[in-house]
GUNUBA-564762 format. One line per 10 residues: their letters; for each residue z, x, y of N, C-alpha, C, O. Coordinates in Angstrom, 3 decimals, always signed. Example, Ala and Ser with C-alpha at 12.3 -4.5 7.8 and 13.67 -1.06 7.14 Angstrom:
! residues 2
as	+7.800 +13.190 -5.690 +7.800 +12.300 -4.500 +7.800 +13.200 -3.300 +8.465 +14.236 -3.319 | +7.080 +12.850 -2.250 +7.140 +13.670 -1.060 +7.870 +12.900 +0.030 +8.039 +13.409 +1.138
//
This chain:
! residues 80
mddktseqlp	-43.203 -61.767 +21.544 -42.374 -60.865 +20.767 -43.258 -59.941 +19.946 -44.289 -60.351 +19.412 | -42.840 -58.706 +19.857 -43.582 -57.799 +19.007 -43.110 -57.956 +17.565 -42.159 -58.690 +17.294 | -43.778 -57.263 +16.638 -43.466 -57.428 +15.215 -42.066 -56.947 +14.867 -41.382 -57.559 +14.046 | -41.640 -55.861 +15.483 -40.318 -55.325 +15.165 -39.211 -56.302 +15.574 -38.248 -56.501 +14.833 | -39.351 -56.902 +16.738 -38.366 -57.871 +17.200 -38.352 -59.110 +16.308 -37.286 -59.632 +15.982 | -39.522 -59.575 +15.921 -39.581 -60.771 +15.078 -39.016 -60.500 +13.688 -38.528 -61.420 +13.032 | -39.076 -59.252 +13.230 -38.478 -58.918 +11.939 -36.960 -58.835 +12.033 -36.267 -59.167 +11.072 | -36.435 -58.402 +13.165 -34.996 -58.215 +13.312 -34.269 -59.498 +13.689 -33.072 -59.627 +13.430 | -34.959 -60.430 +14.285 -34.318 -61.639 +14.785 -33.573 -62.429 +13.705 -32.442 -62.842 +13.962 | -34.138 -62.669 +12.504 -33.363 -63.409 +11.498 -32.073 -62.704 +11.100 -31.059 -63.361 +10.863
avlafaqdvs	-32.097 -61.377 +11.023 -30.887 -60.636 +10.665 -29.836 -60.767 +11.759 -28.650 -60.919 +11.468 | -30.261 -60.708 +13.002 -29.328 -60.843 +14.125 -28.725 -62.241 +14.138 -27.522 -62.395 +14.351 | -29.541 -63.250 +13.915 -29.030 -64.621 +13.900 -28.076 -64.847 +12.735 -27.074 -65.546 +12.890 | -28.365 -64.270 +11.575 -27.471 -64.402 +10.430 -26.136 -63.732 +10.723 -25.083 -64.274 +10.386 | -26.172 -62.557 +11.348 -24.941 -61.862 +11.713 -24.146 -62.681 +12.717 -22.924 -62.786 +12.611 | -24.834 -63.260 +13.687 -24.155 -64.077 +14.694 -23.486 -65.285 +14.037 -22.386 -65.671 +14.432 | -24.127 -65.876 +13.055 -23.524 -67.010 +12.350 -22.292 -66.562 +11.581 -21.286 -67.271 +11.568 | -22.351 -65.394 +10.936 -21.192 -64.874 +10.222 -20.035 -64.618 +11.178 -18.887 -64.939 +10.870 | -20.335 -64.042 +12.333 -19.295 -63.768 +13.318 -18.689 -65.064 +13.829 -17.472 -65.151 +13.993 | -19.510 -66.068 +14.082 -18.958 -67.331 +14.570 -18.112 -68.004 +13.501 -17.110 -68.642 +13.823
dvslidafim	-18.497 -67.875 +12.229 -17.674 -68.433 +11.155 -16.319 -67.741 +11.098 -15.288 -68.397 +10.951 | -16.322 -66.425 +11.213 -15.068 -65.672 +11.182 -14.203 -66.022 +12.380 -12.987 -66.159 +12.244 | -14.805 -66.166 +13.542 -14.012 -66.491 +14.723 -13.426 -67.898 +14.623 -12.314 -68.132 +15.095 | -14.145 -68.828 +14.023 -13.595 -70.169 +13.838 -12.421 -70.155 +12.863 -11.406 -70.813 +13.093 | -12.565 -69.407 +11.780 -11.473 -69.302 +10.812 -10.271 -68.628 +11.458 -9.137 -69.069 +11.276 | -10.518 -67.556 +12.216 -9.437 -66.856 +12.893 -8.730 -67.776 +13.877 -7.500 -67.807 +13.928 | -9.489 -68.515 +14.647 -8.887 -69.417 +15.624 -8.054 -70.487 +14.932 -6.957 -70.811 +15.387 | -8.559 -71.029 +13.850 -7.826 -72.068 +13.131 -6.536 -71.508 +12.544 -5.473 -72.111 +12.697 | -6.620 -70.365 +11.876 -5.427 -69.774 +11.255 -4.410 -69.375 +12.314 -3.214 -69.618 +12.155 | -4.886 -68.761 +13.397 -3.970 -68.332 +14.455 -3.270 -69.534 +15.077 -2.053 -69.514 +15.264
rmglawllaa	-4.016 -70.562 +15.393 -3.413 -71.738 +16.036 -2.476 -72.480 +15.090 -1.385 -72.885 +15.489 | -2.893 -72.658 +13.852 -2.045 -73.375 +12.899 -0.788 -72.573 +12.567 +0.305 -73.130 +12.467 | -0.952 -71.274 +12.400 +0.202 -70.431 +12.095 +1.219 -70.406 +13.225 +2.421 -70.548 +12.996 | +0.731 -70.226 +14.441 +1.641 -70.230 +15.586 +2.274 -71.603 +15.797 +3.457 -71.705 +16.123 | +1.491 -72.644 +15.611 +2.037 -73.995 +15.777 +3.135 -74.258 +14.755 +4.177 -74.821 +15.091 | +2.910 -73.858 +13.525 +3.938 -74.056 +12.509 +5.173 -73.223 +12.818 +6.299 -73.705 +12.701 | +4.956 -71.961 +13.216 +6.078 -71.076 +13.520 +6.921 -71.619 +14.667 +8.148 -71.675 +14.575 | +6.260 -72.014 +15.739 +7.009 -72.478 +16.901 +7.561 -73.890 +16.712 +8.699 -74.159 +17.097 | +6.785 -74.782 +16.133 +7.212 -76.178 +16.027 +8.232 -76.390 +14.922 +9.262 -77.025 +15.148 | +7.967 -75.873 +13.741 +8.829 -76.165 +12.598 +9.923 -75.102 +12.404 +11.110 -75.424 +12.342
slgcgfigiy	+9.510 -73.857 +12.311 +10.482 -72.810 +11.977 +11.479 -72.537 +13.100 +12.674 -72.389 +12.845 | +11.006 -72.471 +14.320 +11.898 -72.174 +15.445 +12.450 -73.428 +16.105 +13.271 -73.343 +17.019 | +12.003 -74.590 +15.644 +12.557 -75.853 +16.113 +12.161 -76.255 +17.523 +12.904 -76.976 +18.189 | +11.008 -75.804 +17.987 +10.569 -76.171 +19.343 +9.901 -77.535 +19.380 +9.706 -78.099 +20.457 | +9.553 -78.066 +18.230 +8.953 -79.392 +18.173 +7.569 -79.449 +18.795 +6.771 -78.519 +18.676 | +7.303 -80.573 +19.466 +5.982 -80.823 +20.039 +5.627 -79.800 +21.119 +4.460 -79.436 +21.267 | +6.615 -79.340 +21.864 +6.383 -78.319 +22.892 +5.925 -77.017 +22.239 +5.134 -76.280 +22.828 | +6.405 -76.726 +21.044 +5.980 -75.534 +20.312 +4.500 -75.573 +19.974 +3.841 -74.533 +19.951 | +3.976 -76.754 +19.715 +2.542 -76.888 +19.431 +1.733 -76.562 +20.680 +0.725 -75.860 +20.599 | +2.162 -77.064 +21.828 +1.475 -76.735 +23.081 +1.566 -75.239 +23.387 +0.585 -74.630 +23.814
aaqaaapvpp	+2.731 -74.655 +23.169 +2.905 -73.222 +23.419 +2.024 -72.402 +22.476 +1.471 -71.378 +22.877 | +1.892 -72.847 +21.230 +1.025 -72.149 +20.275 -0.433 -72.226 +20.697 -1.173 -71.250 +20.571 | -0.844 -73.378 +21.193 -2.222 -73.514 +21.672 -2.484 -72.594 +22.855 -3.568 -72.025 +22.981 | -1.494 -72.451 +23.713 -1.656 -71.576 +24.875 -1.618 -70.103 +24.484 -2.320 -69.289 +25.084 | -0.811 -69.750 +23.491 -0.632 -68.349 +23.110 -1.638 -67.870 +22.067 -1.735 -66.665 +21.830 | -2.382 -68.765 +21.441 -3.284 -68.390 +20.354 -4.346 -67.371 +20.750 -4.658 -66.519 +19.918 | -4.924 -67.383 +21.941 -5.938 -66.375 +22.279 -5.372 -64.984 +22.563 -6.132 -64.016 +22.608 | -4.079 -64.864 +22.752 -3.503 -63.585 +23.168 -3.589 -62.510 +22.076 -4.082 -61.420 +22.370 | -3.141 -62.747 +20.833 -3.220 -61.672 +19.829 -4.650 -61.171 +19.561 -4.842 -59.957 +19.490 | -5.669 -62.048 +19.408 -7.024 -61.510 +19.237 -7.503 -60.711 +20.456 -8.240 -59.737 +20.309
aligfaylrl	-7.083 -61.126 +21.662 -7.469 -60.370 +22.861 -6.821 -58.995 +22.863 -7.463 -58.015 +23.240 | -5.577 -58.905 +22.455 -4.904 -57.603 +22.378 -5.547 -56.700 +21.335 -5.714 -55.502 +21.561 | -5.905 -57.276 +20.197 -6.583 -56.495 +19.156 -7.940 -56.021 +19.654 -8.313 -54.871 +19.425 | -8.681 -56.886 +20.330 -9.977 -56.493 +20.888 -9.842 -55.408 +21.938 -10.657 -54.487 +21.986 | -8.816 -55.504 +22.784 -8.587 -54.479 +23.797 -8.246 -53.141 +23.153 -8.739 -52.100 +23.586 | -7.401 -53.164 +22.115 -7.056 -51.920 +21.412 -8.293 -51.313 +20.751 -8.480 -50.097 +20.773 | -9.137 -52.166 +20.164 -10.367 -51.667 +19.549 -11.301 -51.075 +20.591 -11.926 -50.044 +20.342 | -11.407 -51.706 +21.752 -12.245 -51.182 +22.827 -11.752 -49.815 +23.281 -12.554 -48.904 +23.485 | -10.449 -49.665 +23.439 -9.894 -48.367 +23.835 -10.192 -47.303 +22.787 -10.565 -46.180 +23.126 | -10.028 -47.653 +21.517 -10.317 -46.711 +20.438 -11.790 -46.345 +20.424 -12.129 -45.171 +20.277
warrnspahq	-12.672 -47.326 +20.575 -14.114 -47.077 +20.599 -14.489 -46.199 +21.780 -15.293 -45.278 +21.641 | -13.909 -46.478 +22.947 -14.216 -45.688 +24.142 -13.729 -44.254 +23.980 -14.397 -43.320 +24.424 | -12.584 -44.072 +23.357 -12.059 -42.722 +23.141 -12.942 -41.946 +22.177 -13.203 -40.761 +22.382 | -13.398 -42.613 +21.130 -14.234 -41.921 +20.135 -15.620 -41.607 +20.667 -16.234 -40.633 +20.232 | -16.131 -42.410 +21.601 -17.475 -42.213 +22.119 -17.517 -41.549 +23.491 -18.570 -41.510 +24.127 | -16.404 -41.036 +23.942 -16.387 -40.356 +25.243 -17.014 -38.966 +25.104 -16.936 -38.363 +24.033 | -17.626 -38.457 +26.156 -18.231 -37.121 +26.093 -17.198 -36.022 +25.846 -17.536 -35.005 +25.240 | -15.973 -36.188 +26.283 -14.944 -35.173 +26.075 -14.565 -35.048 +24.603 -14.181 -33.972 +24.144 | -14.673 -36.147 +23.871 -14.303 -36.138 +22.453 -15.380 -35.484 +21.591 -15.076 -34.944 +20.527 | -16.624 -35.528 +22.037 -17.713 -34.984 +21.237 -17.871 -33.565 +21.548 -18.740 -32.902 +20.983
//
């Protein structure tokens, strides 16, 4: 590794740890919120918990897809 890479590596690893912490919190909140909504509020019971586990990745994926589209639109050559 050259000096520049060795200087940047701790910052990259710290950022990666922050991102993984946020993704864990997001996953926990999304799964718990959906499980509570489906199981308790809508009365689906135990099946609602399974449905929440299956549906939990969908909203973050939709948000990521929307962000990707926005990023691609802003960075397209036609926009600049």
